[in-house]
C-alpha positions as MATLAB code, in Angstrom:
seq = 'MRRCIYILLLISFIISSAKAEDNITIGVLCPLTGPYSFEAESQQNFAYLAAEEINAAGGVLGRKIDIVIEDTQLKASMGAKKARMLIQSGVEYLTGGVSSNVVAAISRVAHENGILHLGIGGSNALTGKDCNQHHFNLDTAAYQMVLGTGTYAIERLGLPNEWFTITADYSWGRTCLESTEKMLTGRGGRLVGNAMVTLREKEFSPALLRALVSGAPVLCVIVYGSGQGRLLQQAYDFGITNKKMKVVVIASDITIALHAKPEALSGVYFGLPWYWDINNADVRQLSKRYWDKFGNPPAWPGVQVYDSIKVLAMAIEKGGTFSIPQLIPILEGLEFHTSKGTQRIRACDHRAIQDWYLGIGKEPDDMRNRWDILKIMGKVDGDNIMYSCEDTGCKMNSDIDTAR';
ca = [
       0.000    0.000    0.000;
       2.784    2.404    1.005;
       4.632    1.590   -2.225;
       1.525    2.453   -4.253;
       1.275    5.802   -2.471;
       4.938    6.556   -3.287;
       4.347    5.661   -6.932;
       1.283    7.897   -7.095;
       3.187   10.753   -5.500;
       6.065   10.276   -7.963;
       3.673   10.270  -10.917;
       1.998   13.428   -9.569;
       5.386   15.131   -9.219;
       6.408   14.170  -12.751;
       3.116   15.426  -14.180;
       3.295   18.741  -12.279;
       6.938   19.202  -13.349;
       6.037   18.544  -16.966;
       3.213   21.051  -16.765;
       5.574   23.673  -15.264;
       8.076   23.055  -18.065;
       5.290   23.653  -20.582;
       4.665   27.122  -19.162;
       6.098   30.263  -20.748;
       8.404   32.128  -18.392;
       8.778   35.896  -18.757;
      11.528   37.643  -16.814;
      10.745   41.115  -15.487;
      13.850   43.146  -14.670;
      13.041   46.314  -12.720;
      14.644   48.585  -10.068;
      12.777   47.594   -6.920;
      15.617   49.266   -5.018;
      16.268   52.995   -5.486;
      14.462   56.187   -6.576;
      12.312   54.369   -9.152;
      11.045   51.703   -6.749;
       7.404   52.864   -6.933;
       7.412   52.489  -10.721;
       9.176   49.132  -10.418;
       6.574   47.857   -7.970;
       3.902   48.849  -10.484;
       5.775   46.904  -13.175;
       5.910   43.844  -10.939;
       2.203   44.076  -10.135;
       1.193   44.647  -13.742;
       3.257   41.675  -14.896;
       1.308   39.434  -12.529;
      -1.987   41.030  -13.600;
      -1.275   40.527  -17.325;
      -0.260   36.896  -16.770;
      -3.322   36.268  -14.614;
      -5.654   37.641  -17.298;
      -3.971   35.712  -20.115;
      -3.929   32.472  -18.123;
      -7.584   32.861  -17.147;
      -8.415   33.100  -20.860;
      -6.620   29.824  -21.611;
      -3.012   30.944  -21.855;
      -1.003   31.390  -25.041;
      -1.425   28.580  -27.546;
      -2.650   26.565  -24.591;
       0.389   27.320  -22.405;
       0.261   29.354  -19.206;
       2.561   32.269  -18.399;
       4.872   32.309  -15.384;
       6.432   35.569  -14.165;
       9.892   35.837  -12.599;
      10.854   39.185  -11.030;
      14.456   40.336  -10.561;
      15.660   43.547   -8.893;
      18.244   45.421  -10.989;
      18.960   47.790   -8.059;
      19.085   50.570  -10.680;
      22.560   49.370  -11.716;
      23.509   48.511  -15.298;
      25.942   45.814  -14.173;
      23.302   44.183  -11.973;
      20.728   44.362  -14.755;
      23.114   42.591  -17.134;
      23.987   39.998  -14.474;
      20.338   39.247  -13.698;
      19.525   39.026  -17.423;
      22.298   36.449  -17.964;
      21.071   34.478  -14.962;
      17.517   34.350  -16.324;
      18.701   33.409  -19.804;
      20.869   30.612  -18.410;
      17.801   29.279  -16.577;
      15.946   29.036  -19.894;
      14.016   32.324  -20.002;
      13.631   33.558  -23.591;
      11.470   36.661  -23.071;
      12.437   39.700  -20.991;
      10.661   42.959  -20.126;
      10.701   45.693  -17.477;
      13.022   48.557  -16.643;
      12.864   52.265  -15.880;
      16.435   53.582  -16.136;
      17.645   53.640  -19.737;
      21.247   52.867  -18.729;
      20.112   49.606  -17.151;
      17.738   48.766  -20.008;
      20.554   49.323  -22.513;
      22.793   46.866  -20.646;
      20.020   44.254  -20.597;
      19.311   44.884  -24.285;
      22.923   44.069  -25.196;
      22.841   40.818  -23.220;
      19.508   39.819  -24.769;
      20.750   40.548  -28.282;
      23.973   38.597  -27.777;
      21.912   35.591  -26.692;
      19.099   35.871  -29.260;
      16.506   36.638  -26.541;
      13.437   38.797  -27.116;
      13.608   41.950  -25.000;
      10.556   44.197  -24.623;
      12.383   46.760  -22.519;
      10.904   49.887  -20.956;
      13.234   52.863  -21.346;
      13.007   56.366  -22.771;
      16.495   57.085  -24.062;
      16.627   57.927  -27.767;
      19.631   55.627  -28.038;
      17.672   52.459  -27.218;
      15.846   52.633  -30.534;
      18.459   54.882  -32.126;
      22.189   54.266  -32.346;
      21.987   51.287  -29.949;
      18.957   49.606  -31.547;
      18.995   45.901  -32.338;
      16.557   43.398  -33.789;
      15.790   41.743  -30.421;
      14.852   44.952  -28.592;
      11.288   46.294  -28.808;
      10.227   49.284  -26.742;
       6.680   50.262  -25.752;
       7.913   53.259  -23.779;
       8.134   56.671  -25.457;
      11.553   57.879  -26.607;
      12.904   61.112  -25.160;
      12.189   62.927  -28.413;
       8.524   61.786  -28.323;
       8.213   63.076  -24.767;
       9.814   66.397  -25.647;
       7.806   66.924  -28.836;
       4.575   65.957  -27.088;
       5.108   68.212  -24.072;
       6.756   71.032  -26.035;
       4.167   71.093  -28.816;
       1.309   71.384  -26.345;
       3.006   73.856  -24.003;
       4.303   76.263  -26.642;
       1.962   75.906  -29.611;
      -1.350   75.318  -27.809;
      -0.879   77.029  -24.438;
       1.365   79.832  -25.674;
       4.140   79.372  -23.095;
       7.411   81.222  -23.817;
       9.992   79.324  -25.868;
      13.039   80.242  -23.783;
      13.682   77.525  -21.218;
      16.195   76.693  -18.496;
      16.507   72.944  -17.912;
      17.496   70.830  -14.929;
      18.585   67.446  -16.221;
      19.341   64.066  -14.660;
      22.774   63.012  -15.846;
      22.205   59.654  -17.521;
      21.204   58.415  -20.967;
      17.523   59.387  -20.860;
      18.253   62.800  -19.384;
      21.032   63.625  -21.830;
      19.063   62.576  -24.939;
      16.022   64.413  -23.562;
      18.124   67.556  -23.191;
      19.372   67.265  -26.780;
      15.797   66.824  -28.018;
      14.602   69.783  -25.933;
      17.186   72.145  -27.414;
      16.283   70.932  -30.911;
      12.561   71.408  -30.201;
      13.048   74.957  -28.876;
      15.298   75.998  -31.763;
      12.769   74.655  -34.241;
      10.124   76.924  -32.680;
      12.224   80.052  -32.750;
      13.283   79.741  -29.126;
      16.421   78.777  -27.274;
      17.819   76.823  -24.377;
      18.912   79.556  -21.965;
      20.920   77.211  -19.780;
      21.064   73.812  -18.116;
      22.083   72.335  -14.776;
      23.034   68.678  -14.578;
      22.147   66.699  -11.433;
      22.917   63.132  -10.440;
      20.422   60.303  -10.892;
      20.023   59.943   -7.109;
      20.114   63.694   -6.341;
      18.093   64.905   -3.359;
      19.275   68.500   -2.940;
      18.406   70.719   -5.904;
      19.127   74.164   -4.427;
      22.228   74.904   -6.562;
      20.409   73.973   -9.786;
      17.321   75.991   -8.809;
      19.431   79.050   -8.009;
      21.014   78.834  -11.464;
      17.553   78.633  -12.988;
      16.398   81.709  -11.060;
      19.319   83.916  -12.107;
      19.171   82.752  -15.729;
      16.261   85.046  -16.542;
      14.437   82.263  -18.401;
      10.634   82.486  -18.092;
      10.242   78.679  -18.089;
      11.886   76.041  -15.911;
      11.931   72.671  -17.679;
      12.391   69.604  -15.482;
      14.144   66.580  -17.015;
      14.312   64.565  -13.797;
      12.135   61.551  -13.075;
      10.909   59.455  -10.151;
      11.262   60.454   -6.511;
      13.875   63.056   -7.466;
      11.295   64.871   -9.558;
       8.936   65.136   -6.600;
      11.703   66.473   -4.359;
      12.780   68.983   -7.009;
       9.243   70.317   -7.418;
       8.792   70.641   -3.672;
      12.049   72.569   -3.400;
      11.084   74.760   -6.378;
       7.840   75.612   -4.580;
       9.710   76.339   -1.348;
      12.017   78.662   -3.330;
       8.974   80.575   -4.559;
       9.616   79.579   -8.179;
       6.455   77.655   -9.006;
       3.660   79.886  -10.346;
       5.458   83.050   -9.167;
       8.837   83.509  -10.793;
       8.826   80.906  -13.573;
       6.403   78.626  -15.364;
       7.357   75.011  -14.678;
       7.137   72.327  -17.366;
       7.967   68.692  -16.587;
       8.896   66.749  -19.730;
       7.742   63.365  -18.376;
       6.078   62.616  -15.059;
       4.115   60.020  -13.125;
       2.068   59.721   -9.938;
       5.105   58.827   -7.833;
       5.587   62.583   -7.319;
       2.557   62.528   -5.009;
       4.739   60.669   -2.500;
       7.473   63.309   -2.468;
       5.763   66.690   -2.980;
       2.823   68.383   -1.301;
      -0.223   69.091   -3.474;
       0.393   72.834   -3.474;
       3.870   72.261   -4.926;
       2.327   70.487   -7.940;
      -0.527   72.915   -8.524;
      -0.193   74.851  -11.794;
       2.802   72.826  -12.992;
       2.555   71.351  -16.508;
       3.260   67.618  -16.803;
       3.807   65.468  -19.887;
       3.023   61.749  -19.715;
       1.933   58.850  -21.979;
      -0.695   57.501  -19.578;
      -2.468   58.581  -16.401;
      -4.871   56.603  -14.266;
      -7.732   59.113  -14.642;
      -7.672   59.885  -18.387;
     -11.232   60.083  -19.730;
     -10.921   56.862  -21.698;
     -12.902   53.656  -21.078;
      -9.848   51.385  -21.465;
      -7.809   53.499  -19.046;
     -10.575   53.677  -16.452;
     -11.264   49.930  -16.574;
      -7.594   49.000  -16.272;
      -7.085   51.496  -13.448;
     -10.013   49.998  -11.543;
      -8.767   46.416  -11.962;
      -5.330   47.421  -10.722;
      -6.599   49.583   -7.854;
      -9.012   46.896   -6.656;
      -6.256   44.294   -6.663;
      -3.287   46.253   -5.295;
      -4.823   49.120   -3.330;
      -3.246   52.063   -5.131;
      -3.355   53.603   -8.607;
      -1.157   52.334  -11.445;
       2.007   54.016  -12.664;
       2.546   54.171  -16.420;
       5.861   52.242  -16.500;
       3.828   49.376  -15.067;
       1.184   49.799  -17.740;
       3.919   49.473  -20.373;
       5.000   46.137  -18.893;
       1.347   45.061  -18.979;
       1.209   46.089  -22.640;
       4.486   44.285  -23.399;
       3.260   40.962  -22.020;
      -0.085   41.317  -23.782;
       1.652   42.197  -27.061;
       4.022   39.244  -26.759;
       1.066   36.911  -26.237;
      -0.714   38.523  -29.185;
       2.303   37.990  -31.469;
       2.691   34.348  -30.412;
      -0.987   33.679  -31.061;
      -0.890   35.483  -34.396;
       2.152   33.561  -35.617;
       1.275   30.254  -33.968;
       4.884   30.068  -32.784;
       7.179   30.666  -29.822;
      10.229   31.013  -32.088;
      11.963   34.360  -31.550;
      13.233   34.754  -35.152;
       9.679   34.166  -36.362;
       8.158   36.532  -33.770;
      10.379   39.492  -34.695;
       8.726   40.232  -38.089;
       5.291   39.735  -36.507;
       6.044   42.349  -33.843;
       7.351   44.769  -36.462;
       4.367   46.882  -37.465;
       2.010   45.165  -34.994;
      -0.966   47.247  -33.873;
      -2.423   46.760  -30.424;
      -5.141   48.219  -28.229;
      -4.537   47.156  -24.645;
      -4.332   50.048  -22.168;
      -5.481   53.165  -24.048;
      -5.934   53.962  -27.745;
      -4.407   52.063  -30.651;
      -0.616   51.867  -30.670;
       1.735   50.508  -33.312;
       5.293   49.191  -33.179;
       7.349   50.822  -35.906;
       9.336   48.285  -37.912;
      12.362   50.475  -38.617;
      13.368   51.037  -34.981;
      10.967   48.898  -32.885;
       9.590   51.919  -30.978;
       5.860   52.232  -30.269;
       3.919   55.061  -31.872;
       1.469   56.366  -29.271;
      -0.382   59.480  -28.149;
       1.146   61.842  -25.586;
      -0.804   63.744  -22.921;
      -0.325   67.014  -21.062;
      -1.726   67.577  -17.600;
      -1.692   70.434  -15.113;
      -1.383   70.067  -11.366;
      -4.724   70.526   -9.622;
      -5.461   72.939   -6.810;
      -5.420   71.011   -3.506;
      -9.118   71.737   -2.894;
     -10.004   70.141   -6.257;
      -8.315   66.817   -5.466;
     -10.578   63.854   -4.669;
      -7.733   61.914   -3.029;
      -3.945   62.090   -2.658;
      -3.457   60.534   -6.109;
      -5.828   62.891   -7.931;
      -3.011   65.304   -8.760;
      -3.556   66.125  -12.444;
      -6.168   67.482  -14.773;
      -5.502   66.154  -18.286;
      -5.663   69.109  -20.678;
      -5.378   67.211  -23.950;
      -3.135   65.069  -26.104;
      -0.864   65.157  -29.132;
      -1.342   62.420  -31.728;
       1.433   59.843  -31.760;
       2.191   60.181  -35.472;
       2.967   63.881  -34.942;
       5.772   63.328  -32.429;
       7.896   60.752  -34.264;
      11.334   61.406  -35.704;
      11.794   59.941  -39.155;
      13.409   56.522  -39.227;
      16.535   58.106  -40.736;
      16.755   60.745  -37.992;
      16.721   58.183  -35.171;
      20.123   56.824  -36.221;
      18.892   53.243  -35.947;
      20.606   50.667  -38.127;
      19.298   47.262  -37.196;
      22.120   44.950  -36.161;
      21.483   41.390  -37.330;
      24.984   40.036  -36.823;
      23.937   37.722  -33.979;
      22.986   34.167  -34.888;
      19.329   33.735  -33.953;
      18.731   30.206  -35.257;
      17.155   29.082  -31.990;
];
């Protein structure tokens, strides 16, 4: 009798192991440690939500999705190390990321190993000079952010076209700064000056003083995450916001609500590709599902991981294959409608074409809760904020053997 029980247990173990091996494993690499931890937590949560929804609908070609999360600690070397570890364990699909430096390091490792990488990073270089056939990006490039925010602020709102910038000194910040100067020059304006700050900067007084004495009518913030919230709070404390300069934030997210008081955000202009309270049925439904499950509103870097997993599943189903070389041409030009309006992955550089929104910080008395920080003013159509394929500098590198 005991022997029969052992045999049954062994058979059960073998069957469950076989089923696990049949699952599709997606590695999510995100900075759970550091100034982008709120966004990374949203990416982790959204990865689980996307997998749960896909699995509940029968999986992908009958196979379920498993999610593995790894903390990059906001370090390029750690991101590359964790990517290699996942690849060695058999993972063939990677997503996640917030810092472009880290995403770029992961992209190189994925390309060298013929692994599909749906990374989330805004540096122009990721789908520009450093593009490769295995990297697809559903984030907006720095130039899309700048053109979206700049077009709305200058051409629709009539803000002055002479700006002083405070810029985070890493790949996204630097390419954003280049795009900002190009955008201003193209509209008859100029970049009055710039102050570089570190990625983990907490004290922005020197940069803010330089902005004040520059004489520029607009302060442009090219800092993201918790640092952005701290910068805006300090700008308010300095008496800059709404008094001495107009403040325009190239790209923002709700994480600033954790690091700045509502009055410090009021009247500030914010660019972003997604916000939990946009008047859009898809946005509202997704926000509710996330909020009900996790107890707080979603951040857009998390939404982009959600989109990436959904798009991967869509491509696999469309092609009837899990083969990466066969999935690449399917993803190129693929249209999808998952978290907001229709988006499309451009074949020439693998960057998503998508709408860009501009919001303004609400008055504290108008906020329904601590997360109700923005009023969305409008959007710029995605096709109107794309560089030409030639101007991105992307030359697809296909020198890696992908016969997997």
